[in-house]
C-alpha positions in Angstrom: 0.0 0.0 0.0 1.3 3.4 -0.9 2.7 5.6 1.9 2.9 9.3 1.4 4.8 12.0 3.3 4.7 15.8 3.1 8.0 17.5 3.9 8.2 21.2 4.1 11.6 22.5 2.9 12.2 19.1 1.4 14.5 20.0 -1.5 17.5 21.3 0.4 19.7 20.5 3.4 18.2 18.3 6.1 14.8 18.1 4.3 16.4 16.8 1.2 18.3 14.1 3.2 15.1 13.1 4.9 13.3 13.0 1.5 16.0 10.6 0.1 15.9 8.4 3.2 12.1 8.0 3.0 12.1 7.6 -0.8 14.6 4.8 -0.3 12.1 3.2 2.1 9.4 3.4 -0.5 7.5 6.5 0.5 5.9 8.8 -2.0 6.8 12.4 -1.4 5.4 15.9 -1.5 8.2 18.4 -1.1 7.7 22.1 -0.6 10.3 24.7 -1.5 10.6 28.4 -1.1 11.8 29.8 -4.4 14.2 27.7 -6.4 11.9 25.8 -8.7 14.6 24.5 -11.0 16.5 22.9 -8.2 13.3 21.5 -6.7 12.4 19.8 -10.0 16.0 18.4 -10.3 15.8 16.9 -6.8 12.4 15.4 -7.4 13.5 13.9 -10.7 16.6 12.4 -9.2 14.6 10.7 -6.4 12.0 9.5 -8.9 14.7 8.0 -11.2 16.7 6.4 -8.4 13.9 5.1 -6.1 10.9 4.8 -8.5 8.5 6.6 -6.1 6.1 9.4 -6.8 7.7 12.8 -6.0 5.6 16.0 -6.2 6.9 19.5 -5.6 5.0 22.6 -4.5 6.2 26.2 -4.0 5.2 27.4 -0.6 6.8 30.3 1.3 6.5 29.6 5.0 6.6 33.3 5.8 3.5 33.9 3.8 0.2 32.8 5.4 -1.3 32.3 1.9 0.9 29.2 1.7 -1.2 27.5 4.3 -4.3 27.5 2.1 -2.1 26.7 -0.9 -0.9 23.5 0.6 -4.3 22.5 1.9 -5.9 23.1 -1.6 -3.1 21.1 -3.3 -3.8 18.1 -1.1 -7.6 18.3 -1.2 -7.6 19.1 -4.9 -5.6 15.9 -5.6 -7.6 13.9 -3.0 -4.4 13.0 -1.2 -4.1 11.5 2.2 -0.9 11.5 4.2 0.9 9.0 6.5 3.3 11.5 7.9 4.1 15.3 7.9 7.5 16.6 8.5 7.7 20.3 9.4 11.3 20.9 8.4 11.4 24.4 6.7 12.5 27.2 9.0 13.9 30.7 9.0 16.5 32.5 11.1 17.6 36.1 11.6 21.2 37.0 12.7 20.7 40.6 13.5 22.2 41.7 16.8 19.9 42.2 19.8 20.4 45.9 19.5 19.4 46.0 15.8 16.6 43.4 15.9 13.5 44.7 14.3 10.0 43.6 15.5 8.9 42.9 11.9 11.7 40.5 11.4 11.1 38.9 14.8 7.5 38.3 13.9 8.4 36.9 10.4 10.7 34.3 12.0 8.1 33.4 14.6 5.4 33.1 11.9 7.6 30.8 9.8 8.9 28.6 12.6 5.9 28.4 14.9 2.6 29.9 13.6 2.9 28.4 10.1 3.2 24.7 11.1 0.5 25.1 13.8 -2.1 26.5 11.4 -1.1 24.3 8.5 -1.6 21.3 10.7 -5.0 22.6 11.8 -6.0 22.7 8.2 -4.7 19.2 7.1 -4.9 17.1 10.3 -8.0 15.4 8.9 -6.0 14.3 5.9 -3.5 12.3 7.9 -4.2 8.6 8.3 -4.8 7.2 11.7 -1.5 5.9 13.2 0.3 8.6 11.2 3.3 10.6 12.4 4.1 14.3 12.6 7.7 15.3 13.0 9.1 18.8 13.6 12.6 20.0 13.1 13.7 21.6 16.4 17.2 22.5 17.2 20.0 22.1 19.7 19.9 26.0 19.7 16.4 25.7 21.3 18.1 24.0 24.3 21.6 25.5 24.4 21.9 29.3 24.6 22.3 30.7 21.1 24.5 33.8 20.9 24.0 34.3 17.1 20.2 34.4 16.7 18.0 35.2 19.6 14.8 34.7 17.7 15.9 31.4 16.2 16.7 29.9 19.6 13.5 31.2 21.1 11.3 29.8 18.2 13.0 26.4 18.3 12.3 26.3 22.1 8.7 27.0 21.2 8.7 24.2 18.7 9.9 21.8 21.4 7.1 23.0 23.8 4.6 22.7 20.9 5.4 19.1 20.4 4.9 18.3 24.1 1.6 20.2 24.2 0.2 18.8 20.9 0.3 15.2 22.1 -3.1 15.5 23.9 -4.7 17.5 21.1 -3.8 14.8 18.6 -5.2 11.9 20.6 -8.6 12.1 18.9 -6.9 11.8 15.5 -4.7 8.8 16.7 -1.6 10.7 15.6 1.8 10.9 17.1 4.0 14.0 17.2 7.7 14.3 17.9 10.7 16.5 17.1 14.3 16.1 16.1 16.7 18.6 17.6 19.8 18.5 15.5 23.1 20.0 16.5 25.6 20.9 13.7 24.8 19.1 10.5 27.1 19.1 7.5 24.6 20.6 5.0 25.5 22.9 2.2 25.0 26.0 4.4 27.3 24.7 7.1 30.0 23.8 4.6 30.4 27.5 3.7 31.5 28.3 7.3 35.1 29.4 7.6 37.5 26.6 8.5 38.4 28.2 11.9 34.7 28.4 12.9 34.1 24.8 11.9 37.1 23.7 14.0 35.8 25.6 17.0 32.5 23.8 16.7 34.1 20.4 16.1 36.2 20.9 19.3 33.0 21.2 21.3 31.5 17.9 19.9 32.5 14.8 21.7 32.6 12.9 18.4 34.8 15.6 16.9 32.8 16.2 13.7 29.5 17.5 12.2 26.6 15.1 11.7 26.2 13.7 8.2 22.7 14.6 6.9 22.1 10.9 6.1 22.7 9.9 9.7 20.2 12.5 10.9 17.6 11.5 8.3 17.5 8.0 9.8 16.3 9.5 13.1 13.4 11.1 11.2 12.5 7.8 9.6 12.6 6.1 13.1 10.1 8.7 14.4 7.9 8.2 11.4 7.8 4.4 11.6 8.2 3.5 15.3 4.7 3.6 16.7 5.7 4.2 20.4 7.6 7.5 20.1 5.2 10.3 21.1 5.9 13.7 22.6 9.7 13.3 22.3 12.4 15.8 21.3 15.3 13.7 20.1 18.6 15.5 20.4 21.2 14.5 17.8 24.3 16.5 18.6 27.2 14.0 18.8 27.8 14.9 22.4 28.0 18.7 22.0 29.7 20.5 24.8 30.7 17.3 26.5 34.4 18.0 26.0 
């Protein structure tokens, strides 16, 4: 029987690694992307060719509330049901505390917290009983984050959201969990200066960044293991243990 997963931000970084992991396991995919249609189509075609699963793409900007209705309409218009939803897409803002603007603060909060809440409200009835919802949290929602105040605070909110949503999803027979990655070797992290990367690696007990493929397996576990519920799984390689 066909299994289908919606992954927001599923064509880059962590989302792309999760998409490949689930495609390999036989899941059909719906991948949202922000703006790079050409890359999204290339990723989708690659997964289709390699794993022979259906891969659909949909442009949806998580900072735009119209995207909530857009995704809902796409699913209902195609009469699609889901077995899992992975809320992976997110935004950050690296302005200093002194320069932080309330408009930017609200934009990041909307993208990281409000968007998934109200999208889930619209599509929860389209998720099959026994299905799984997985959020991408962050180690920066647990450890103090000196680079982006709003990112750290919103990811803390995501972790709290997961805990609180458990009871609200009981009537739907759905589970909800989160993955809180540390430093993952995505394209964005690879652009960091070598000295900064070394400083981070020196704080990780394993002495390296996480491979996206390693992290993706944790998402798959949360999708498929029927007893994980209300958990925030930290995947940081032993950060700050040295």
